[in-house]
N, C-alpha and C positions, 0 to 999 in steps of 0.2 A: 504493499498499500503507499508504503514512503518514495516509493519511484516514481507513483504518480504527481508528486510536488516535487521532482527533480532530481530527489537524491537515488543513485545510481549505484553505488559501490561501499561496499561495509566498511565498518571502522574496525582495528584491531580489536577492540573492547566491545565489539558489538556481541548479543546474543547469536547462536545459531540457530536455524530454523528447523533442527531437530527438537532444541529445546523449549522454541515456543510452541511446536505442533503439541506439547503436553497439557499447555495450557485448555487446549478446545477439548482435547483427550478426556480430561480431568471435570469439566464442564458438564460433558455429553454423560461421562460418568458417575457423577454425582445426581444428574436431572433424573438419569434411570433407578439410582440407588434411594431417593428422597422422596421420588413418587410411590416406588414399591411401600416403604418403612410408613410414610405418612398419610398413602392413599385414607387410609381409613379413620384418619383424623380427620383428614381434610373433608370426607362425608359425616362426619358426625358434627363436625361445628359449624359448616355450611360455607358458602362460597365465599361469603364477605371477610371473614376470620381470614382464609386461605389466601385470597388477593391481596391482602394487607401485607401478611408475612411474607408473601413473595415478592411484592414489591420492596420492602425492607430489606430483603436479601438480595434480590437482584441489583437495585439501584447501589446498595451497600457495597454488593460486589466489585461495582465499578469503582468506587471511591477510594476504598483499599487498594485497588490495580493502581489506580493514579497514584496514590502514594508509594507501591513499589515501584512504579517509572521513575518517579523522582528521585528517592533513593538508590535505584538502580539496584534493586533487590530481585531477583527473581522469582523466587520461592515468596515474597509477599504477594505478586500477579498470581501465584499459582492458589493460593489461598484465597484472593480475592475475587478474581473471576470464576478459578477452576470451582474450589469449594462452597463459598459461601452464593456465587452468583449461578453456581449450578443447582444448589438447593433450590434456592427461588426460580430457577427453571421450572425445574419437577414441578413443585406446587403449582405455578403459575400455570403449568401446560396444565392440569389435570383439574383444576379447579372450574374451568366455566363450561366442560363436556358434561358433567352430569346434568348443570344447573339448565343446558340448552334442550337437553334431552327430554327434561321434564314439558318444558315449552312448548316441544313439537315431537309428543308422543306417536303421533302420525306418519313422522319422517325422519326417524334417529339419524338415519343415515346423512342426511342433508343436515341434520344440527348438530353432530359430530365433526363433519368436514365444516362448516363455518367456522367452528370452534377451534382447531389447528391449521386451516389454511391461514391465518395471519402468522403464525409460528411459522413456515417455511415461506411467507413473503415477506419477512421482515427484512431481509438482508437486500431487499428491492428497494428498500427507503435508506435503512439503516449505512449501506456502503457507503453509497451518493454523498450522505449525509457527513459521515466519517471523514470523507477524504476534505470534502469542504471546509469543516472546523479544521483539520490538521494545518491545511494551508492557510487559514486564516492565524492560527497560534503560533505556525512556523516561524523560526527566526534562523540565523547565520549559526547560533550555536545549540538549539535543538528542533526537533520535528512539531513538537507539540501536542506530543500524544497523550501527558499526561493532563492537560488542559480539557483535549477531546474527551478524554475518558470522563472528567467531572462535570462536562456540560452534558452528556449521553446519560451519565447516571442521573442527574437531575431531571431531563428530560422524560425518561422513563418512569422516574418517581411519579410523577405531575400526572401523567397520563393512567398509570397503574391505578392511582390513588383514587384517580375519576372514575375508574373501571370499578374499583372497590365498594365505592359511593354509590353506586347506581342499580348496583346489581340485585336482583329480587327473585326469588323465587315462588312459583305459583302455590295458592292455596291448595291445601289435599283436597281430592278430587276434582280439583280443573281440568278441562278438557277443552281444544281449541272449539270454536262453533262448527258446528252439523258434525264432530268427530263421535263416532261408534266405536267404541273396544271391537275387534272381530270376535265374534262367538266360539269361531273353532279356530285354534293355533294352526297357522302354518306347516306345512312338513317340514320335518326334522327341527322344530322350533319347541323348545320346551319351555313350560312357564314355570318350572319350577329354579329355587336356587340352591345353590352348593355355599357351602360354609369356605371360605379361605382356607382353613389348615387343613379341612377334608380334600379340597380340591387340590392343596399341594400333593397330595399322596397320586394323584393318580398320572396314569402317564400322559393321558389327554393334555392336561396341560403344560407338561414338559415338551412335546410335542410342539404344541404352540408357541412355547418360551423360544423352541429352539429356532423354529422357523424363522419368527420376528426378529430375534438377535443375529443371524443370519442376514436377511434382507437390509434391517437398519445398518449394519457393519457395513455394508456395502454401500451404503446411500450415503453415511454419516461420512465415512473416507474419503469419498468423492467430494461431498460438498467442503469437509474441511482444509482439501488442498485443490479445488476448484481451478483456481487463478494461477497457482502455480505451475500445475499439471498441464493446462493448456500452453504456459509460455516454454516448460519443458520440450512439450511434444512437437510445437511447431516453433524451435526457436529461429528468431532473427524474421519471422513471419507474424507475430502476433506481440504487440507491445504490452506492457503495464496496463494503459489505458484500455485496451481493448481485451485485453484479459478481465479488468473489474467490468466491462460491458456484458463480457460472459458469464460472469458469477451473478449478475444484475436477470440474465436471463434463463439462470440454471434456477435463481430462486424464485422468478414468475412460474415458470412449470411447476415446481413444486407445490408452489400453492394454488395452482389451478388443478393440479392433479391430485391435492388432498382433499379437495371441493369435489370434484368432478366422480373420483373413485367410490367418496362415500355415499354420494346423491346417486349414484348409478345402482348401488349396491342395495337400496330400498324397492328396486324393480327386478332387478335380477337376481337377488339374492346374494348373502354374504360369501357364500363360499364360491360361488360363480365368479363373483368379482376377484378373490382371490386367485382363481385358477388363471384367469384372464391376465391381470396385471403381473403376476410371477412371469407369466410364461412369455411375455414382453419385456418384462425388465431382465429376463433371462437373454434373450436377443439382443437387445439393444445396450446393455453391459459389453458384451462381446465384441460388438461394434466397434467401441470405443479404442482400445488399442489396434484393433485393426485400420482405423482410421487415421491413427498415427503413424502406422505401418506403411502406409501408402501414399501419406502427405497430403490427407483431404480434409481442409479445415470445415468444407461446407457437411462433410458426412458427422465429424465430429460436435459441429455446433447441433446438428440433431438427434444424433443421437443419445449426449450426454443430457441434454435438457431434458428430453423424453423419456431416459431411464428415470430423473428424479420423479416424474410425474408419475413413477410407479412405485414409489415408495410406500413404507405400509401406513394406513389410517388406521384410527382408532374406532373401536366400538363398544357400547356400555357393559355389557357383562363383563368383560376380562380386565377393563378399567376400574370395575370396582372390587376384582378379585384381586389385580395386580397392575398397577397403572401401566407400567411399564410394557405388558404384555396385551396391549391390546387389540387382538385378533381372532380369530375362531380358527378351528381346526380344519386343515387343508385334507389330511387323511384321517380316515375311519370315522367310525361316531363319537361326537365328542361330548362332553358334558357342560359345555358351554355355546351351545346352540342359542343365538339371539332370537 
């Protein structure tokens, strides 16, 4: 990102890219860990408490990271953005999902997609904003990262606090106008619940978890290195500015894909949706290294964002069981059919 404001060479005391990669990895790890551990706490306390806590953790992570940049201590950034911010990510990620599903019982997939599409598309706004802020704060002595982190943290805090203040849950028994719950459940859709600790003892749960883990590992891995990957695959052809646009395109497809697949699942079913986009994702991911081998920028720009659109989207049952496992079984009968 510093290349976008004119810095092209690393200094002798600069942190290595491999060291910086751990910041994002820690944030994603603590996102999943906090969502799994605190998912029940979120359900019991309601969305407002969860969103308030998420705002403090996420914004606080930015402010702590700014201190780390200012003091030139990488471990403080690990603690701030990676640990504290990651916990905020996990709580903030799951808190609106169950709330929106209560408001849209007739279209739970669309509600879930609406809740998580902002998470996928955040970089579409944050990336250019970060670059602009760094250009405003940069001086010959430093690049303005600390100041940018402070401003971004305060912006996030304001918006997230507004969300926490206005969120509401419907009254017990509320339903949309003209909505009637189906008298007969759909095929392979259970109306029963499984207690979380019983679910953890079933092989179906771990099949779900493993499928999701593999899919998200691929998606998050590409997402975290999209800019550097595009510049290395097409060295001399893609500049830092072009790569930032590629990241924006990646984020846009990620956002649209979350909403599209979640909404589609309301019509063709959850399992069919997963079969379709897992198959598409396999093909599209395979095309990414092939596009680099043949030097086709257009193919890469088509395949990589499209594979991002096939990343996993959340569904209610498993979000309540384990928020990081928001999927349903692809193989065999599952305890968690929605």
